C-alpha positions, 0 to 999 in steps of 0.5 A: 432420681433414685429408682430401687424397688428393694427394701433394706435387708441385713445383707445390705449393711455391709456395702451400702451407705443407707443399709443399717441394722436399725432400719432392714425393712424400710424402703431403700430409695426412701432412706438414701434419699433422707440421706442426701437431703441430710447431707445437702438439705435444698438438694432435690431428690425424688425417690421412687420405689419402683422396678424399671422392666418393660411394663413399668418403662413408659412411666419413666420419662427418660428424656427428661433426664441429663444422664441415665445410670444402669446399676440393674442386677436384673439380665433381663431389666438391665438389657431392657433399660440399656437398650430403650434409654439409648434409643431414646437418645439418652446418655447412658453409663452402665455398670456391669458385674462386681459380685466375686471381684476384690481388687478396685486396681482391675476396674475398667470403663470402655465400650460395651463392645469392648469389655473383657473377662465380665461375665455379666457384660458378656450376656448382655451383649448377646442379649443385645446383638439378639435385639438388633442393637447397634448402639454404644455406651460406656461401661465400668466394668472389672476384667480380675478373674471371678473369686470363688467367695464363700456366703454366696447364698443358693435361693429358690424364691423369686428376688424383688425383681420376680426373678428366680436366681440358683445362686446370689454371688456374694459382693464387697463394700470397696467394689461396689463403692468403687463401680458407682464412684467411677460411674459419678466420674463418668457424669462429672467428666462429661459435664466438664467436657461441655455435656449436659448443663449442671442444674 
């Protein structure tokens, strides 16, 4: 199941497999579903164009999934998913911040509570502590110092999640792709160790 409320934008083409200049404006999850079905026609992919947030969370049957992978870039929704899915007993793996990072050799996997030099992970931990969260999960993160990347956009309009950001930080394909591959690797390793039965 793919969940994303967004549509493809011109700035996605540098780092997202489904994003091409001729499909700008198309629904991201629908285009990615088509791509996955073209690779393996018998795969079953549910594409949901919806934001995961406090209001919508009960529309997702999280315990029915073997794994929940968090790649949300909205802090409040990210924290909400991690807390809710963990409390439901789901196996959660989360991606922390890949923006303003350039060196894939600095990508690591660790407990959320043991991540180091990752500003997003620090904010997530702080909010989870405030909520009394006592659980744990593995996170993909980078301990590389952030680069002052050129091209960061100043924005004033709300994003797809309804949040207004002072700045959108740039990210590069080899980092976002590597974070995604690390998440996929965590699932494969867990299955190989006798975790969830592959379907």
